[in-house]
Steps between C-alpha positions, in 0.01 A plus 500: 500500500130488568346467843379152404857379448620647826205357690578158357863536603399594851285187525806295408741658744262523795496122545665407828579142407828409332459578132137413439322619191289406202497549127297781351311498172630805319544603138837362391768719348803357312711510818365201690589409862409176672309652791574287801598516867768235455791602282858433611761776492870419518735773627863497384719728711660775290722676755617498862222590746570824689348767718386828347824665615709231329593315817465125544165351601475374856359155412530467125380141462178575687453831320530377140204410285408131491653305209148441367143549614142498379353827372154599388497653151191662349422722204207742505364645175277801451195361315430847362856566379720201415799729465511510882600209722646438844743229616502404868747283693451387860793303653441231761765668717259789551168319488604258774581790732210726407289415803782624724499846341238720666639829368486453121206437266489153339547657157853598604600131488451490121717655229297664222600661173383588150529200268543495123214377284718422197818288514843619388742228391277235660483675839237719667648754738411658833802730547402663830302351787410640839708386798331217691576478871401377843589612850438185702471522875670247729307177551613220730858405414495721188649847538348806337618548143462748214518364144455670164508379140569740214446322169598674177537424130269202532431327170253219432590260219232524232607255230215285372653170619483587872326840530474670835663226710859625544631835621829679563622825657690652790434528872635722775428328831535679832468328836562689823725746320701242303473564125568236234426480128404200289408390153156339496399189307143382544266236361151366545391281667691452825575128544659357813797263471742283696845665486668164563346344188711489184188513285324784680339747257605286204287370213179346624470715812126528569347845431825638355507593131726237336653772281631689804862467609465491878701387799424444866599796718524418870266703720538299822693208651304245297280711274541678169316662212543463124650822363642612163836338427593737215452868415143577403367348281620192686420226249642156427 
């Protein structure tokens, strides 16, 4: 990876606001990604959360990953060698706590890994990404917390109908020593929804691709976000 790519990645991850970013004009390779700070990732629990020694977590509900959240997803291409590309993922769960971490560089809050430039069976793969983490200090009523995301086997859907706007993979999430694993289903763009509405995320939802099969996943007492309803590709 050239210095230009890494410098561009550092510009992205050094932002202290929650998932801000911009699109970059770069030579396009066949594996396209909708570069944006507002994707939604849905996390489906794959096993029972546990401590590293196999014992039960002390507060499992508070130590699990959120059911869904916004993530920033960007692809960086080497303009001098289109056989090289980088995929980056920055979860809101880290970005929102970044200002409380005075011990780690901002780049540590973003997962980065080599990304395919040619699709295989309609998917473009990033098999291995760096671990993204934050060590947030206590602030007001919020206790200190340590959180890490280890994404792997991430694949962006590349079919011509909806290229670069859905993604799947696996996540190992660790919070204060409690480890849990998830399957990941993601789509762009993130669209808020009312979890009490029977038509939330259905046909006609503004800004949501009408071909997407999505459902409202609750993220708060009265708030939600439209997330994939089926395995990726999640299509009607």
